[in-house]
N, C-alpha and C positions, 0 to 999 in steps of 0.2 A: 503494499500499500505506500502511497506517495505521501497523503494526506490525511490526518485523522481528524474529524470534528465531533464536538462534544454537546449533545441538544437534551434539553431538559424535558420530561414529559409534563403536559400541561392538560388541565382540565378546560374543556370548551362545550358549555353546556353539559349534555350530559353523558359525552364521550370524552377521551383523550385525545391529545396529540402531539407529535411532534414537529418542532420547527424545522425545516429543513434550510441549512445554512445557503446564503447566496451563490457560494463559489461551487457546491453541488447542484443547486439548480442550474447554474449556466453549465455545468460539465455534463448533465442529462438535457439539457436543452428543454426544460420543460418551465412550463408557465400556467397562469392560472385558466381553469377550463379543461386542461389537458387530464387524459385518464392514465393512470399507473397501476402496475399489476405487481402484487407483493407474494413473496412466498417464503416460509420460515422452513429453515433445514436444521436439524440436530437441536433442536429445542433452545436454540440460542445465534442462529444467524438469519437475518434478512437478507432479502434481494429485493431491490426495485427498479423496473424499468417502465418507460413511458410506452404506452401502447400508439401504434399507428393508426390512422381511422381505418385502414383495411382490416386490421386486426380485431378491432374493436367492433366492426360489424360482422367479422366472421364467428365471432366467440357468442355462446350462450352462456353468461357469468351465472353463477349461483346467486349473487347479489351484488349490485352495482351502486356505489353509495355517491350520490352528487351533492 
């Protein structure tokens, strides 16, 4: 890993959220309104990736949070 960032979990309404640092947002080319896909591996590793419009249309997600 080239860079490590620490972000605190916050409460927003009845949910919890993690603020994505600007450098990470730029590295992933994500912006407001984009859809992300998340996966958890080995109970302690989270991956996140921006979905392309084509991927979003071809998926039938169990739940989409807007």
